[in-house]
N, C-alpha and C positions, 0 to 999 in steps of 0.2 A: 595683418597684425602690425601694430606699431612697435618699434624696438623698445625694450625695457628702459632705455636711457635717452629717449628722444628729447625729453625736457632738458637734458644735460648738454646737448650738442653745442649751444652757443657758449656755455661756460668752458667746455672742453677746447673749443677753438681759441678762446681767449687764453687759456692756460698754455696751449702749445705755442701761441704767439709770444708769450712771455718766457718760454723755455721750460714750462712745467710739464709734468707727466700727465697724460690724459687718463691713464688708469688710476693714478692717485687722486686726481680731481673727482673722477666718478665715484671712487670709494668714499671720499669725503662727502660728496653730495648724497650718497645713499645713507650715510650714518648721521650727517648733519650735526648741529649743535644740540646737545642734550637729548638725543633721541631716546636714551634709556629711560628717561623720566616719563615720556609719553607712551613709548612702546611697551614698557614693562616686560622685557624679554624673559626674565626668570619666571614670571607669572604665566606667560604664554606657554613656555615649555612645560611647566607643572600642569597646566590645564589639559595638555595633550596626552598625559599619562603614558609616556613612552617607557618601554622596558629595555633592559640590556639585551643586545642582540637584534633589536628592531632595525628595519631598513627604512630610511626616510629619503624622499626626494624633495629638495628645495627648489621649486620652480621659480626662476627669476632670482637666483641667489645673489646677484650683484657682487658686492665685496665680501660676502660670507658672514654678514651680520648674524643671521640665524644658523647658517650651515655648520659653523664650528661649535656653536652651542649644542646643536643636535648631535654632533659627533661626540661631544663630552657626555651627553645624556644616554646615548645608546652604547657607549663603551667600545672597547677594541673588538668585540665580537659582532658589533653592529656595522652598518654601512650607511653613509650619506652620499647621495648623488647631488652634487652642487651643479644645477642646470642654469645655463644662460645662453642667450643668442649673441651676446657681445664678446668678440674674441679678446678684447682688452681685459674683460672681467674674468674670462676663462684663464688667461695667462696669469693674472694676479692671484686667482684662487689656487692654481697649481703651485705658484711660488709660496703662497702663505701656508698651504698644506705641507709642503716640503720643509719649510723653515720651522714649522710648529710640530713636526713629527706626526702629523695626522695621516696615518696609513688607512684610516677608515673613511676618508673623504675621496670620492672619485668625481672628477669634473666631467660634465657632459655638455658639449656645444650643440644646442638644439637648433631646429629649424623653426620657422614661424608657425608651421602646421603641426609639428610633432615634438614632444619633449625628448624623444630619443631613448626611452626606457625599454628594457627587455620585458617580455610578458611575465606576469606574476612575480614582479621583482621588489615591490615595496609594500610596507605595512601602512605607511602614511605618505600622501602627497600633500605638500604644504606650499602655499604661495602667499606672499605678503606684498601688498601694493603693486601687484602685477596683473590681477584679474582684469582690470579695466583696459589693459593694453591688448588683450587677446581678441582676435576677430572670430566670429562664428563660434561663440563660447559653448553653446550647447553641443554642437558637433565636435568641438575640440575635446570637451570633457567626456563625451560619449566614447571617443577613441581612447582616452586615457584610462578608462575602466579596465582595459586588458592588462595594464601594468600593475594593478592592485592584487595583492595576495588575498586569500580568503580572510574575511574580517577586516579588509583594508578600508582606509578612510581618506577623505579629501578635506583638508582644512583650508579655509579661505579667509584671509584678513585683507580688507580693502578699505580705502578711504570712503567714508559714508556721506561726504558732501557737506559736513557741518564745520569743518576746521578751515583755517586760513589757507592751507595748501590747496585744498579742493576749490576754494573760492578763487585763488589766484591762477591756478593752472587748469581747473576743470577736470582733474584726474580723480574720478570717484565713481562708485557704483552703489546705488541704493540697495540695502540688504534684501528688500522685497524683490528686486530685479535678479539678484544673485540666486535667491531661492527658486524663483520661477524658471530661470534658465537651467539651473542644476536639476530641477525636477524634470524638465523637458529632456535632459541628457540621461535620465534614468537613475537619479539619486533621491534619497530621502534625507531631510534635515534631521540630525540626531542630537545636536548640541548647538546652543547659541550663548556665547559669553558676552557680557555687557560691560566689562571693566575698562575697555579702551574707549576714551571719550570721542576721538575723531575717526575711529575705525569700527567696522563691523567685524565680527569673528564668528564664523559659521563652520560647522563640521558636518560632513555628509557621508553617508554610506550608500553603496549601490542598492537600489530598490530590489526587493524580492530575494 
């Protein structure tokens, strides 16, 4: 599995050479210029129909672009696992949660093979622009199934290969590939949202 921030490594090295913060540079790269316009985070959150008290895992949380929005959506009785394999991002997420008073955000430093979630711990596992980094995806998400509560879902947003970022870096997965790999992992596609121009947005539930 490639690290979630592999594409940022040259920029991080430059930042450190200039005396900048690696974590702050990575955060900037995750959020970019005008990400809200293309990502439509409020619409994404609304489409997921989260309820107060829900538990959400944000796999590849990065700088917390979605994690803290999820925390607001599920409220103080809910819980968000902000998961990443990058120690810089974990440290930044902890700092941001403490500064913002987010007691319902718990950071998880994952391994390349496991998200590090307890069994039956989440109602939604969400990942944005991370799916294409995961190796052996069918096997990975077959293992993830144990972390879902009854009625739990997996929502995957990934670059669909049509935008400039996909063209420049090759970081994308065709929606047909995601669907076939998730079906092989034991899931059924239950929703497909088409309002993100450069990304696919698919929601799965365990089959049967």
